[in-house]
Each structure stands twice: as C-alpha cells, then as structure tokens.
mmJSON file of the N, C-alpha and C atoms, coordinates in Angstrom:
{"data_MODEL":{"atom_site":{
"group_PDB":["ATOM","ATOM","ATOM","ATOM","ATOM","ATOM","ATOM","ATOM","ATOM","ATOM","ATOM","ATOM","ATOM","ATOM","ATOM","ATOM","ATOM","ATOM","ATOM","ATOM","ATOM","ATOM","ATOM","ATOM","ATOM","ATOM","ATOM","ATOM","ATOM","ATOM","ATOM","ATOM","ATOM","ATOM","ATOM","ATOM","ATOM","ATOM","ATOM","ATOM","ATOM","ATOM","ATOM","ATOM","ATOM","ATOM","ATOM","ATOM","ATOM","ATOM","ATOM","ATOM","ATOM","ATOM","ATOM","ATOM","ATOM","ATOM","ATOM","ATOM","ATOM","ATOM","ATOM","ATOM","ATOM","ATOM","ATOM","ATOM","ATOM","ATOM","ATOM","ATOM","ATOM","ATOM","ATOM","ATOM","ATOM","ATOM","ATOM","ATOM","ATOM","ATOM","ATOM","ATOM","ATOM","ATOM","ATOM","ATOM","ATOM","ATOM","ATOM","ATOM","ATOM","ATOM","ATOM","ATOM","ATOM","ATOM","ATOM","ATOM","ATOM","ATOM","ATOM","ATOM","ATOM","ATOM","ATOM","ATOM","ATOM","ATOM","ATOM","ATOM","ATOM","ATOM","ATOM","ATOM","ATOM","ATOM","ATOM","ATOM","ATOM","ATOM","ATOM","ATOM","ATOM","ATOM","ATOM","ATOM","ATOM","ATOM","ATOM","ATOM","ATOM","ATOM","ATOM","ATOM","ATOM","ATOM","ATOM","ATOM","ATOM","ATOM","ATOM","ATOM","ATOM","ATOM","ATOM","ATOM","ATOM","ATOM","ATOM","ATOM","ATOM","ATOM","ATOM","ATOM","ATOM","ATOM","ATOM","ATOM","ATOM","ATOM","ATOM","ATOM","ATOM"],
"id":[1,2,3,4,5,6,7,8,9,10,11,12,13,14,15,16,17,18,19,20,21,22,23,24,25,26,27,28,29,30,31,32,33,34,35,36,37,38,39,40,41,42,43,44,45,46,47,48,49,50,51,52,53,54,55,56,57,58,59,60,61,62,63,64,65,66,67,68,69,70,71,72,73,74,75,76,77,78,79,80,81,82,83,84,85,86,87,88,89,90,91,92,93,94,95,96,97,98,99,100,101,102,103,104,105,106,107,108,109,110,111,112,113,114,115,116,117,118,119,120,121,122,123,124,125,126,127,128,129,130,131,132,133,134,135,136,137,138,139,140,141,142,143,144,145,146,147,148,149,150,151,152,153,154,155,156,157,158,159,160,161,162,163,164,165],
"type_symbol":["N","C","C","N","C","C","N","C","C","N","C","C","N","C","C","N","C","C","N","C","C","N","C","C","N","C","C","N","C","C","N","C","C","N","C","C","N","C","C","N","C","C","N","C","C","N","C","C","N","C","C","N","C","C","N","C","C","N","C","C","N","C","C","N","C","C","N","C","C","N","C","C","N","C","C","N","C","C","N","C","C","N","C","C","N","C","C","N","C","C","N","C","C","N","C","C","N","C","C","N","C","C","N","C","C","N","C","C","N","C","C","N","C","C","N","C","C","N","C","C","N","C","C","N","C","C","N","C","C","N","C","C","N","C","C","N","C","C","N","C","C","N","C","C","N","C","C","N","C","C","N","C","C","N","C","C","N","C","C","N","C","C","N","C","C"],
"label_atom_id":["N","CA","C","N","CA","C","N","CA","C","N","CA","C","N","CA","C","N","CA","C","N","CA","C","N","CA","C","N","CA","C","N","CA","C","N","CA","C","N","CA","C","N","CA","C","N","CA","C","N","CA","C","N","CA","C","N","CA","C","N","CA","C","N","CA","C","N","CA","C","N","CA","C","N","CA","C","N","CA","C","N","CA","C","N","CA","C","N","CA","C","N","CA","C","N","CA","C","N","CA","C","N","CA","C","N","CA","C","N","CA","C","N","CA","C","N","CA","C","N","CA","C","N","CA","C","N","CA","C","N","CA","C","N","CA","C","N","CA","C","N","CA","C","N","CA","C","N","CA","C","N","CA","C","N","CA","C","N","CA","C","N","CA","C","N","CA","C","N","CA","C","N","CA","C","N","CA","C","N","CA","C","N","CA","C","N","CA","C","N","CA","C"],
"label_alt_id":[null,null,null,null,null,null,null,null,null,null,null,null,null,null,null,null,null,null,null,null,null,null,null,null,null,null,null,null,null,null,null,null,null,null,null,null,null,null,null,null,null,null,null,null,null,null,null,null,null,null,null,null,null,null,null,null,null,null,null,null,null,null,null,null,null,null,null,null,null,null,null,null,null,null,null,null,null,null,null,null,null,null,null,null,null,null,null,null,null,null,null,null,null,null,null,null,null,null,null,null,null,null,null,null,null,null,null,null,null,null,null,null,null,null,null,null,null,null,null,null,null,null,null,null,null,null,null,null,null,null,null,null,null,null,null,null,null,null,null,null,null,null,null,null,null,null,null,null,null,null,null,null,null,null,null,null,null,null,null,null,null,null,null,null,null],
"label_comp_id":["ILE","ILE","ILE","ARG","ARG","ARG","ASP","ASP","ASP","LEU","LEU","LEU","HIS","HIS","HIS","ARG","ARG","ARG","GLN","GLN","GLN","ILE","ILE","ILE","ALA","ALA","ALA","SER","SER","SER","LEU","LEU","LEU","VAL","VAL","VAL","ASN","ASN","ASN","GLN","GLN","GLN","VAL","VAL","VAL","HIS","HIS","HIS","ARG","ARG","ARG","LEU","LEU","LEU","THR","THR","THR","GLN","GLN","GLN","GLU","GLU","GLU","ASN","ASN","ASN","ALA","ALA","ALA","GLU","GLU","GLU","LEU","LEU","LEU","ARG","ARG","ARG","SER","SER","SER","ASN","ASN","ASN","VAL","VAL","VAL","VAL","VAL","VAL","LEU","LEU","LEU","THR","THR","THR","THR","THR","THR","GLU","GLU","GLU","SER","SER","SER","PRO","PRO","PRO","PRO","PRO","PRO","ILE","ILE","ILE","SER","SER","SER","ALA","ALA","ALA","GLU","GLU","GLU","LEU","LEU","LEU","PRO","PRO","PRO","SER","SER","SER","ARG","ARG","ARG","GLN","GLN","GLN","SER","SER","SER","PRO","PRO","PRO","ARG","ARG","ARG","LYS","LYS","LYS","ASP","ASP","ASP","PRO","PRO","PRO","THR","THR","THR","PHE","PHE","PHE","PRO","PRO","PRO"],
"label_asym_id":["A","A","A","A","A","A","A","A","A","A","A","A","A","A","A","A","A","A","A","A","A","A","A","A","A","A","A","A","A","A","A","A","A","A","A","A","A","A","A","A","A","A","A","A","A","A","A","A","A","A","A","A","A","A","A","A","A","A","A","A","A","A","A","A","A","A","A","A","A","A","A","A","A","A","A","A","A","A","A","A","A","A","A","A","A","A","A","A","A","A","A","A","A","A","A","A","A","A","A","A","A","A","A","A","A","A","A","A","A","A","A","A","A","A","A","A","A","A","A","A","A","A","A","A","A","A","A","A","A","A","A","A","A","A","A","A","A","A","A","A","A","A","A","A","A","A","A","A","A","A","A","A","A","A","A","A","A","A","A","A","A","A","A","A","A"],
"label_entity_id":["1","1","1","1","1","1","1","1","1","1","1","1","1","1","1","1","1","1","1","1","1","1","1","1","1","1","1","1","1","1","1","1","1","1","1","1","1","1","1","1","1","1","1","1","1","1","1","1","1","1","1","1","1","1","1","1","1","1","1","1","1","1","1","1","1","1","1","1","1","1","1","1","1","1","1","1","1","1","1","1","1","1","1","1","1","1","1","1","1","1","1","1","1","1","1","1","1","1","1","1","1","1","1","1","1","1","1","1","1","1","1","1","1","1","1","1","1","1","1","1","1","1","1","1","1","1","1","1","1","1","1","1","1","1","1","1","1","1","1","1","1","1","1","1","1","1","1","1","1","1","1","1","1","1","1","1","1","1","1","1","1","1","1","1","1"],
"label_seq_id":[1,1,1,2,2,2,3,3,3,4,4,4,5,5,5,6,6,6,7,7,7,8,8,8,9,9,9,10,10,10,11,11,11,12,12,12,13,13,13,14,14,14,15,15,15,16,16,16,17,17,17,18,18,18,19,19,19,20,20,20,21,21,21,22,22,22,23,23,23,24,24,24,25,25,25,26,26,26,27,27,27,28,28,28,29,29,29,30,30,30,31,31,31,32,32,32,33,33,33,34,34,34,35,35,35,36,36,36,37,37,37,38,38,38,39,39,39,40,40,40,41,41,41,42,42,42,43,43,43,44,44,44,45,45,45,46,46,46,47,47,47,48,48,48,49,49,49,50,50,50,51,51,51,52,52,52,53,53,53,54,54,54,55,55,55],
"pdbx_PDB_ins_code":[null,null,null,null,null,null,null,null,null,null,null,null,null,null,null,null,null,null,null,null,null,null,null,null,null,null,null,null,null,null,null,null,null,null,null,null,null,null,null,null,null,null,null,null,null,null,null,null,null,null,null,null,null,null,null,null,null,null,null,null,null,null,null,null,null,null,null,null,null,null,null,null,null,null,null,null,null,null,null,null,null,null,null,null,null,null,null,null,null,null,null,null,null,null,null,null,null,null,null,null,null,null,null,null,null,null,null,null,null,null,null,null,null,null,null,null,null,null,null,null,null,null,null,null,null,null,null,null,null,null,null,null,null,null,null,null,null,null,null,null,null,null,null,null,null,null,null,null,null,null,null,null,null,null,null,null,null,null,null,null,null,null,null,null,null],
"Cartn_x":[-23.479,-23.254,-21.77,-21.159,-19.731,-18.921,-19.288,-18.551,-18.696,-19.894,-20.099,-19.219,-19.176,-18.337,-16.878,-16.44,-15.043,-14.803,-15.743,-15.574,-15.555,-16.459,-16.497,-15.182,-14.689,-13.433,-12.294,-12.259,-11.189,-11.328,-12.566,-12.769,-12.337,-12.692,-12.301,-10.781,-10.124,-8.655,-8.097,-8.672,-8.192,-8.393,-9.553,-9.827,-8.82,-8.561,-7.594,-6.22,-5.828,-4.525,-4.506,-5.588,-5.633,-5.598,-6.335,-6.344,-4.951,-4.266,-2.909,-1.987,-2.106,-1.264,-1.576,-2.865,-3.238,-2.669,-2.741,-2.206,-0.706,0.003,1.445,1.728,0.969,1.183,0.888,-0.198,-0.536,0.552,1.065,2.115,3.358,3.681,4.844,4.603,3.401,3.099,3.17,2.631,2.658,4.103,4.95,6.344,7.043,6.774,7.499,6.953,5.641,5.063,5.126,4.942,4.844,6.212,7.125,8.366,9.249,9.532,10.413,9.822,8.535,8.0,8.028,7.761,7.761,9.148,10.193,11.542,11.925,11.402,11.777,10.932,9.663,8.783,8.968,9.266,9.347,10.345,11.588,12.525,12.099,11.563,11.175,9.964,9.063,7.876,8.222,9.158,9.475,10.158,11.058,11.792,10.874,9.985,9.106,8.123,7.698,6.776,7.479,8.721,9.431,9.736,10.07,10.443,9.303,8.082,7.016,6.531,6.645,6.096,6.989,8.313,9.191,9.135,9.241,9.18,7.724],
"Cartn_y":[101.505,102.376,102.728,103.041,103.382,102.192,100.998,99.819,99.675,99.911,99.801,100.804,102.031,103.041,102.606,102.045,101.591,100.466,99.51,98.403,98.923,99.839,100.398,101.11,101.888,102.606,101.617,100.552,99.566,98.88,98.557,97.925,98.864,100.134,101.107,101.175,101.195,101.24,99.993,98.833,97.595,97.639,98.133,98.198,99.116,100.275,101.2,100.538,99.826,99.151,98.103,97.329,96.278,96.887,97.966,98.581,99.098,99.7,100.187,99.01,97.917,96.752,96.181,96.102,95.574,96.451,97.753,98.659,98.429,98.292,98.062,96.714,95.679,94.36,94.39,95.063,95.117,95.831,96.938,97.665,96.786,96.046,95.163,94.037,93.466,92.373,92.873,94.051,94.597,94.764,95.298,95.51,94.18,93.18,91.914,91.067,91.114,90.218,90.822,92.146,92.728,93.044,93.616,94.082,92.933,91.88,90.841,90.085,89.659,88.921,89.749,91.037,91.871,91.834,92.015,92.017,90.618,89.586,88.222,87.715,88.152,87.609,88.319,89.622,90.359,89.727,89.476,88.884,87.487,86.686,85.319,85.332,86.304,86.363,86.937,87.866,88.499,87.506,86.689,85.793,84.748,84.073,83.111,83.789,84.997,85.687,86.071,86.514,86.933,85.719,84.586,83.42,82.967,82.752,82.274,83.35,84.619,85.659,85.868,85.844,86.125,85.017,83.757,82.704,82.43],
"Cartn_z":[-80.229,-81.399,-81.502,-80.381,-80.426,-80.939,-80.481,-80.952,-82.466,-82.967,-84.409,-85.148,-84.654,-85.305,-85.294,-84.174,-84.096,-85.097,-85.16,-86.103,-87.535,-87.84,-89.196,-89.51,-88.561,-88.787,-89.039,-88.239,-88.418,-89.776,-90.164,-91.468,-92.595,-92.465,-93.492,-93.593,-92.44,-92.458,-93.133,-92.82,-93.43,-94.941,-95.365,-96.805,-97.495,-96.886,-97.486,-97.586,-96.535,-96.577,-97.679,-97.775,-98.792,-100.19,-100.392,-101.719,-102.076,-101.114,-101.374,-101.693,-100.915,-101.178,-102.557,-102.903,-104.211,-105.321,-105.148,-106.17,-106.339,-105.217,-105.302,-105.96,-105.566,-106.146,-107.644,-108.021,-109.44,-110.227,-109.698,-110.408,-110.54,-109.471,-109.529,-110.524,-110.501,-111.427,-112.865,-113.107,-114.466,-114.922,-114.059,-114.439,-114.682,-113.826,-113.937,-115.079,-115.332,-116.328,-117.725,-117.85,-119.185,-119.79,-119.01,-119.616,-120.13,-119.357,-119.885,-121.075,-121.043,-122.187,-123.47,-123.374,-124.583,-125.23,-124.44,-125.001,-125.475,-124.81,-125.175,-126.335,-126.41,-127.442,-128.784,-128.751,-130.011,-130.985,-130.601,-131.562,-131.983,-131.049,-131.398,-132.32,-132.132,-132.99,-134.365,-134.405,-135.683,-136.629,-136.119,-137.014,-137.654,-136.916,-137.581,-138.536,-138.214,-139.112,-140.42,-140.328,-141.538,-142.432,-141.833,-142.641,-143.556,-143.041,-143.936,-144.91,-144.551,-145.427,-146.649,-146.5,-147.635,-148.695,-148.335,-149.378,-149.795],
"occupancy":[1.0,1.0,1.0,1.0,1.0,1.0,1.0,1.0,1.0,1.0,1.0,1.0,1.0,1.0,1.0,1.0,1.0,1.0,1.0,1.0,1.0,1.0,1.0,1.0,1.0,1.0,1.0,1.0,1.0,1.0,1.0,1.0,1.0,1.0,1.0,1.0,1.0,1.0,1.0,1.0,1.0,1.0,1.0,1.0,1.0,1.0,1.0,1.0,1.0,1.0,1.0,1.0,1.0,1.0,1.0,1.0,1.0,1.0,1.0,1.0,1.0,1.0,1.0,1.0,1.0,1.0,1.0,1.0,1.0,1.0,1.0,1.0,1.0,1.0,1.0,1.0,1.0,1.0,1.0,1.0,1.0,1.0,1.0,1.0,1.0,1.0,1.0,1.0,1.0,1.0,1.0,1.0,1.0,1.0,1.0,1.0,1.0,1.0,1.0,1.0,1.0,1.0,1.0,1.0,1.0,1.0,1.0,1.0,1.0,1.0,1.0,1.0,1.0,1.0,1.0,1.0,1.0,1.0,1.0,1.0,1.0,1.0,1.0,1.0,1.0,1.0,1.0,1.0,1.0,1.0,1.0,1.0,1.0,1.0,1.0,1.0,1.0,1.0,1.0,1.0,1.0,1.0,1.0,1.0,1.0,1.0,1.0,1.0,1.0,1.0,1.0,1.0,1.0,1.0,1.0,1.0,1.0,1.0,1.0,1.0,1.0,1.0,1.0,1.0,1.0],
"B_iso_or_equiv":[0.0,0.0,0.0,0.0,0.0,0.0,0.0,0.0,0.0,0.0,0.0,0.0,0.0,0.0,0.0,0.0,0.0,0.0,0.0,0.0,0.0,0.0,0.0,0.0,0.0,0.0,0.0,0.0,0.0,0.0,0.0,0.0,0.0,0.0,0.0,0.0,0.0,0.0,0.0,0.0,0.0,0.0,0.0,0.0,0.0,0.0,0.0,0.0,0.0,0.0,0.0,0.0,0.0,0.0,0.0,0.0,0.0,0.0,0.0,0.0,0.0,0.0,0.0,0.0,0.0,0.0,0.0,0.0,0.0,0.0,0.0,0.0,0.0,0.0,0.0,0.0,0.0,0.0,0.0,0.0,0.0,0.0,0.0,0.0,0.0,0.0,0.0,0.0,0.0,0.0,0.0,0.0,0.0,0.0,0.0,0.0,0.0,0.0,0.0,0.0,0.0,0.0,0.0,0.0,0.0,0.0,0.0,0.0,0.0,0.0,0.0,0.0,0.0,0.0,0.0,0.0,0.0,0.0,0.0,0.0,0.0,0.0,0.0,0.0,0.0,0.0,0.0,0.0,0.0,0.0,0.0,0.0,0.0,0.0,0.0,0.0,0.0,0.0,0.0,0.0,0.0,0.0,0.0,0.0,0.0,0.0,0.0,0.0,0.0,0.0,0.0,0.0,0.0,0.0,0.0,0.0,0.0,0.0,0.0,0.0,0.0,0.0,0.0,0.0,0.0],
"pdbx_formal_charge":[null,null,null,null,null,null,null,null,null,null,null,null,null,null,null,null,null,null,null,null,null,null,null,null,null,null,null,null,null,null,null,null,null,null,null,null,null,null,null,null,null,null,null,null,null,null,null,null,null,null,null,null,null,null,null,null,null,null,null,null,null,null,null,null,null,null,null,null,null,null,null,null,null,null,null,null,null,null,null,null,null,null,null,null,null,null,null,null,null,null,null,null,null,null,null,null,null,null,null,null,null,null,null,null,null,null,null,null,null,null,null,null,null,null,null,null,null,null,null,null,null,null,null,null,null,null,null,null,null,null,null,null,null,null,null,null,null,null,null,null,null,null,null,null,null,null,null,null,null,null,null,null,null,null,null,null,null,null,null,null,null,null,null,null,null],
"auth_seq_id":[1,1,1,2,2,2,3,3,3,4,4,4,5,5,5,6,6,6,7,7,7,8,8,8,9,9,9,10,10,10,11,11,11,12,12,12,13,13,13,14,14,14,15,15,15,16,16,16,17,17,17,18,18,18,19,19,19,20,20,20,21,21,21,22,22,22,23,23,23,24,24,24,25,25,25,26,26,26,27,27,27,28,28,28,29,29,29,30,30,30,31,31,31,32,32,32,33,33,33,34,34,34,35,35,35,36,36,36,37,37,37,38,38,38,39,39,39,40,40,40,41,41,41,42,42,42,43,43,43,44,44,44,45,45,45,46,46,46,47,47,47,48,48,48,49,49,49,50,50,50,51,51,51,52,52,52,53,53,53,54,54,54,55,55,55],
"auth_comp_id":["ILE","ILE","ILE","ARG","ARG","ARG","ASP","ASP","ASP","LEU","LEU","LEU","HIS","HIS","HIS","ARG","ARG","ARG","GLN","GLN","GLN","ILE","ILE","ILE","ALA","ALA","ALA","SER","SER","SER","LEU","LEU","LEU","VAL","VAL","VAL","ASN","ASN","ASN","GLN","GLN","GLN","VAL","VAL","VAL","HIS","HIS","HIS","ARG","ARG","ARG","LEU","LEU","LEU","THR","THR","THR","GLN","GLN","GLN","GLU","GLU","GLU","ASN","ASN","ASN","ALA","ALA","ALA","GLU","GLU","GLU","LEU","LEU","LEU","ARG","ARG","ARG","SER","SER","SER","ASN","ASN","ASN","VAL","VAL","VAL","VAL","VAL","VAL","LEU","LEU","LEU","THR","THR","THR","THR","THR","THR","GLU","GLU","GLU","SER","SER","SER","PRO","PRO","PRO","PRO","PRO","PRO","ILE","ILE","ILE","SER","SER","SER","ALA","ALA","ALA","GLU","GLU","GLU","LEU","LEU","LEU","PRO","PRO","PRO","SER","SER","SER","ARG","ARG","ARG","GLN","GLN","GLN","SER","SER","SER","PRO","PRO","PRO","ARG","ARG","ARG","LYS","LYS","LYS","ASP","ASP","ASP","PRO","PRO","PRO","THR","THR","THR","PHE","PHE","PHE","PRO","PRO","PRO"],
"auth_asym_id":["A","A","A","A","A","A","A","A","A","A","A","A","A","A","A","A","A","A","A","A","A","A","A","A","A","A","A","A","A","A","A","A","A","A","A","A","A","A","A","A","A","A","A","A","A","A","A","A","A","A","A","A","A","A","A","A","A","A","A","A","A","A","A","A","A","A","A","A","A","A","A","A","A","A","A","A","A","A","A","A","A","A","A","A","A","A","A","A","A","A","A","A","A","A","A","A","A","A","A","A","A","A","A","A","A","A","A","A","A","A","A","A","A","A","A","A","A","A","A","A","A","A","A","A","A","A","A","A","A","A","A","A","A","A","A","A","A","A","A","A","A","A","A","A","A","A","A","A","A","A","A","A","A","A","A","A","A","A","A","A","A","A","A","A","A"],
"auth_atom_id":["N","CA","C","N","CA","C","N","CA","C","N","CA","C","N","CA","C","N","CA","C","N","CA","C","N","CA","C","N","CA","C","N","CA","C","N","CA","C","N","CA","C","N","CA","C","N","CA","C","N","CA","C","N","CA","C","N","CA","C","N","CA","C","N","CA","C","N","CA","C","N","CA","C","N","CA","C","N","CA","C","N","CA","C","N","CA","C","N","CA","C","N","CA","C","N","CA","C","N","CA","C","N","CA","C","N","CA","C","N","CA","C","N","CA","C","N","CA","C","N","CA","C","N","CA","C","N","CA","C","N","CA","C","N","CA","C","N","CA","C","N","CA","C","N","CA","C","N","CA","C","N","CA","C","N","CA","C","N","CA","C","N","CA","C","N","CA","C","N","CA","C","N","CA","C","N","CA","C","N","CA","C","N","CA","C","N","CA","C","N","CA","C"],
"pdbx_PDB_model_num":[1,1,1,1,1,1,1,1,1,1,1,1,1,1,1,1,1,1,1,1,1,1,1,1,1,1,1,1,1,1,1,1,1,1,1,1,1,1,1,1,1,1,1,1,1,1,1,1,1,1,1,1,1,1,1,1,1,1,1,1,1,1,1,1,1,1,1,1,1,1,1,1,1,1,1,1,1,1,1,1,1,1,1,1,1,1,1,1,1,1,1,1,1,1,1,1,1,1,1,1,1,1,1,1,1,1,1,1,1,1,1,1,1,1,1,1,1,1,1,1,1,1,1,1,1,1,1,1,1,1,1,1,1,1,1,1,1,1,1,1,1,1,1,1,1,1,1,1,1,1,1,1,1,1,1,1,1,1,1,1,1,1,1,1,1]
}}}
C-alpha cells in the first residue's frame, strides 16, 4: 500500500509538471503563431480585398 501511495504521488507530481509545461508551451505557441501572422496577413489580405471590390 505504501508503494502504491508513493507511485501515485510521483505520478501526480509528473502530471502537474506536464500540465505546467503544456501551459507554458501553449502560451509560447500562441504568442509565436498568432502575433506575427496577424501583422503579416492583415496588410496582404486588405490590399487584394480592396482591389476587386472597388472596380
């Protein structure tokens, strides 16, 4: 029983570490993937949209 408790405690610790790492990775991915494309895509998307709509 003691061994099981130790294993469970270690697993819980591992899960907490993994969840924290995943949260950090997700926040980093969101910052790296969302911010640059938005600034890069907005001007490129606006110009082609304006060209066909005006004529």
